[in-house]
Each structure stands twice: as structure tokens, then as C-alpha cells.
C-alpha positions as CSV (number, residue, x, y, z in Angstrom):
1,M,1.2,-7.4,21.8
2,T,4.1,-9.7,21.1
3,D,4.0,-11.6,17.9
4,H,4.2,-15.3,18.8
5,T,4.2,-16.6,15.2
6,G,6.2,-19.8,15.2
7,R,5.7,-20.7,18.8
8,A,3.2,-23.4,17.9
9,G,5.9,-25.0,15.8
10,L,8.4,-24.9,18.7
11,E,5.8,-26.6,20.9
12,K,5.2,-29.3,18.3
13,D,8.9,-29.9,18.0
14,E,9.2,-30.2,21.8
15,L,6.4,-32.7,22.0
16,Y,7.9,-34.8,19.2
17,A,11.3,-34.6,21.0
18,V,10.0,-35.9,24.3
19,A,8.1,-38.6,22.5
20,W,11.3,-39.7,20.8
21,E,13.1,-39.9,24.2
22,F,10.4,-42.4,25.4
23,D,10.7,-44.3,22.1
24,A,14.5,-44.5,22.6
25,L,14.1,-46.0,26.1
26,R,11.6,-48.4,24.8
27,E,14.1,-49.7,22.2
28,Q,16.6,-50.4,25.0
29,I,14.1,-52.4,27.1
30,T,13.6,-56.0,25.9
31,V,11.5,-58.9,27.0
32,P,13.8,-61.8,27.7
33,G,12.8,-65.2,26.3
34,V,15.1,-67.1,28.7
35,S,16.5,-66.3,32.1
36,S,20.0,-65.9,30.6
37,G,18.6,-62.9,28.7
38,L,17.8,-60.9,31.8
39,P,19.5,-57.6,32.0
40,D,21.9,-57.3,34.9
41,L,21.2,-54.9,37.8
42,V,23.5,-52.2,36.4
43,T,21.6,-52.1,33.1
44,A,18.2,-52.3,34.9
45,S,19.2,-49.5,37.3
46,G,20.3,-47.3,34.4
47,Q,17.0,-47.9,32.6
48,L,15.0,-47.2,35.7
49,A,17.0,-44.0,36.3
50,T,16.3,-42.9,32.7
51,L,12.6,-43.6,33.0
52,T,12.5,-41.7,36.3
53,G,14.2,-38.8,34.6
54,L,11.7,-38.9,31.7
55,V,8.7,-38.8,34.1
56,K,10.3,-35.8,35.8
57,D,10.7,-34.2,32.4
58,L,7.0,-34.4,31.8
59,S,6.2,-32.6,35.0
60,D,8.9,-30.0,34.2
61,E,7.4,-29.3,30.8
62,V,4.0,-28.8,32.5
63,L,5.5,-26.5,35.2
64,F,7.4,-24.4,32.7
65,R,4.1,-23.7,30.8
66,A,1.9,-23.4,33.9
67,V,3.8,-20.5,35.3
68,D,4.0,-18.6,31.9
69,E,1.5,-15.8,32.1
70,D,1.9,-14.4,28.6
71,P,-1.6,-13.0,27.7
72,G,-1.0,-14.0,24.1
73,L,-0.5,-17.7,24.7
74,D,-2.8,-20.5,25.9
75,F,-0.8,-23.6,26.7
76,G,-3.9,-25.6,27.6
77,P,-3.6,-28.1,24.7
78,V,0.2,-28.6,25.3
79,I,-0.2,-29.0,29.1
80,Y,-3.0,-31.5,28.6
81,A,-0.7,-33.5,26.3
82,Y,2.0,-33.8,28.9
83,T,-0.4,-34.5,31.8
84,S,-2.2,-37.2,29.7
85,A,1.1,-38.8,28.9
86,A,2.0,-38.8,32.6
87,V,-0.6,-41.6,33.2
88,P,1.0,-44.3,31.0
89,A,4.4,-43.0,32.1
90,G,3.4,-43.6,35.7
91,R,2.3,-47.1,34.9
92,A,5.6,-47.7,33.2
93,M,7.3,-46.7,36.4
94,E,5.1,-49.0,38.4
95,N,5.7,-52.0,36.1
96,Y,9.4,-51.4,35.9
97,T,9.8,-51.2,39.7
98,E,7.9,-54.5,40.0
99,A,10.4,-56.1,37.6
100,Y,13.2,-54.4,39.4
101,A,12.3,-56.0,42.7
102,Q,12.5,-59.4,40.9
103,F,16.0,-58.5,39.6
104,G,17.0,-57.9,43.2
105,F,15.5,-61.1,44.4
106,L,17.3,-63.1,41.6
107,R,20.6,-61.4,42.5
108,R,20.1,-62.1,46.2
109,F,19.7,-65.8,45.6
110,A,22.0,-66.2,42.6
111,E,24.6,-68.1,44.6
112,A,22.2,-70.1,46.8
113,P,22.3,-73.9,46.4
114,G,19.6,-75.2,44.0
115,S,16.5,-76.8,45.3
116,A,13.1,-77.6,43.8
117,D,11.4,-74.8,45.8
118,L,14.0,-72.2,45.0
119,D,14.0,-73.2,41.3
120,D,10.2,-72.7,41.3
121,V,10.5,-69.3,42.9
122,R,13.2,-68.2,40.5
123,Q,11.1,-69.3,37.6
124,A,8.1,-67.4,39.0
125,A,10.3,-64.3,39.4
126,F,11.5,-64.6,35.8
127,H,7.9,-64.8,34.5
128,V,7.0,-61.6,36.5
129,V,9.9,-59.9,34.8
130,Q,8.7,-61.0,31.4
131,E,5.2,-59.8,32.0
132,R,6.2,-56.5,33.6
133,M,8.7,-55.7,30.9
134,E,6.1,-56.3,28.2
135,L,3.8,-53.9,30.0
136,V,6.6,-51.3,30.3
137,R,7.1,-51.4,26.6
138,D,3.4,-51.0,26.0
139,D,3.2,-48.1,28.4
140,L,6.1,-46.4,26.8
141,R,4.5,-46.7,23.4
142,E,1.3,-45.2,24.8
143,V,3.3,-42.2,26.1
144,S,5.0,-41.5,22.8
145,D,1.7,-42.0,20.9
146,T,-0.1,-39.6,23.2
147,L,2.6,-36.9,22.8
148,R,3.0,-37.4,19.0
149,G,-0.8,-37.4,18.5
150,A,-1.1,-34.1,20.4
151,A,1.7,-32.6,18.4
152,D,0.0,-33.7,15.1
153,R,-3.2,-31.9,16.2
154,L,-1.7,-28.7,17.6
155,D,-2.7,-25.9,15.4
156,G,-0.1,-23.5,14.0
157,T,-2.3,-20.8,12.5
158,P,-0.5,-17.5,13.0
159,P,-2.1,-15.2,15.6
160,R,-2.9,-12.5,13.0
161,V,-4.7,-15.0,10.8
162,L,-6.5,-16.5,13.8
163,A,-7.7,-13.0,14.8
164,A,-9.3,-12.6,11.4
165,L,-11.2,-15.9,11.5
166,S,-14.8,-16.0,12.7
167,R,-15.3,-17.5,16.1
168,S,-16.7,-20.8,14.6
169,A,-13.7,-21.2,12.2
170,R,-11.0,-20.9,14.9
171,P,-9.2,-24.2,15.6
172,P,-9.7,-25.5,19.1
173,N,-6.1,-26.7,19.5
174,S,-4.4,-23.4,19.0
175,I,-2.0,-22.1,21.6
176,Y,-2.7,-18.5,20.6
177,R,-5.1,-16.3,22.5
178,L,-6.9,-13.5,20.7
179,P,-6.2,-10.0,22.1
180,V,-8.8,-8.9,24.5
181,E,-10.7,-6.0,22.8
182,P,-11.5,-3.1,25.1
183,P,-15.2,-2.5,25.6
184,A,-16.8,-0.1,23.1
185,P,-17.1,3.4,24.6
186,G,-20.7,4.1,25.7
187,P,-22.4,7.5,25.3
188,V,-20.8,10.3,27.3
189,R,-22.9,11.1,30.4
190,L,-22.6,14.5,31.9
191,A,-22.9,14.9,35.6
192,Y,-26.3,16.4,36.6
193,T,-25.9,20.0,37.4
194,P,-29.0,21.6,38.8
195,A,-30.0,25.0,37.4
196,P,-29.3,27.8,39.9
197,R,-32.3,29.1,41.8
198,H,-33.1,32.7,41.4
199,G,-34.3,34.5,44.4
200,R,-37.6,36.3,44.3
């Protein structure tokens, strides 16, 4: 059996790294207080592209582990962390695309002559952007908190130590599987051989 000691540490590091990427994007996204503080479409497009890439990264992390058939590893706790984080990541995408549509609207009518109605609609669009960007930031924080919390709980007990523990003492968040013990040999059964019949 392959010795996977240290693999749990690598999985923790990867969870922390992905959480950090979501945190880094959150730092770039601000909630504008005034309409002049809105990001331009180039910036917004870049942020949306980054978010899209991060959501794809979550599914790639799951796929990489879902196809791994190593009998010594159980990626269940790690996969669950990534799939759980996909929920707030999906909400962040939804909220950002709602704001993105408003960016497009404001760009479309940026040069239009001012009117009371248009000013009202522009103000409403700005308020949608504020609300959605706040939600995006909350969603991104939830993603990173989910990943970081899973990494904190992931058990790193080496496989040899894990095998020595009683069933009740084994941590539930371990990625290590215990080797399957072959069934104990039963008593040897000989095939029935009838005694030869003697003629009379």
C-alpha cells in the first residue's frame, strides 16, 4: 500500500489557497457610495471573468478528486468542502451578473440627454449595483469561510496511526482509508470422497 502521509497537509494547503483567491477577488470588489465610484466596464468585465474562473476552479478541484481511485484515500471531506463552497460562489456569479447588466445599461445611456425619467432610471440602476455588489462581497466571504473551515477541520493523522486507533477514536474528517483486511481463513473443508464399495 502506498504511504500517503502528508497528503492531508497538501489538501489543507490547497483549500486555503483557493479560499485566498476568493478573498483576493473580494478585496478588488467595492461597493460604490456615489455613481462616480462605479467601476468601468473594463474593470467589471475583468472581475466577472476572474469570478467565472474561480467557480470553474471549484468544479475542477472536485473533478480531479472524483476520478482518483486510489484505495488508500477518501476525498469525501475535501470534495464536500468544494461542492459546498460552490453554492455561495454561484450566488456571487448571479449577483455580479445582475450588477453587470446595470453597468451595460448605464454605459448604453451615458451620452443620452438628461431627463427626469432617465435620471430616475439611472439612479435605480446605481442602487441595484450597490445592493448586488454588497451581496457579491458577502457571497465571496462565505466561499472562503467554507473552504477555510473545512481545511481547519481536515484531519492529518498519518495512515499508520489511524490504523492503530480503535474504530470509535478515528477522526471522521480524515482523507485516509484503512486497508481492507482480507477475511480470516475458515476451516479447511475436504471434498467428500465416498469409501469404495467392496463387492461381495
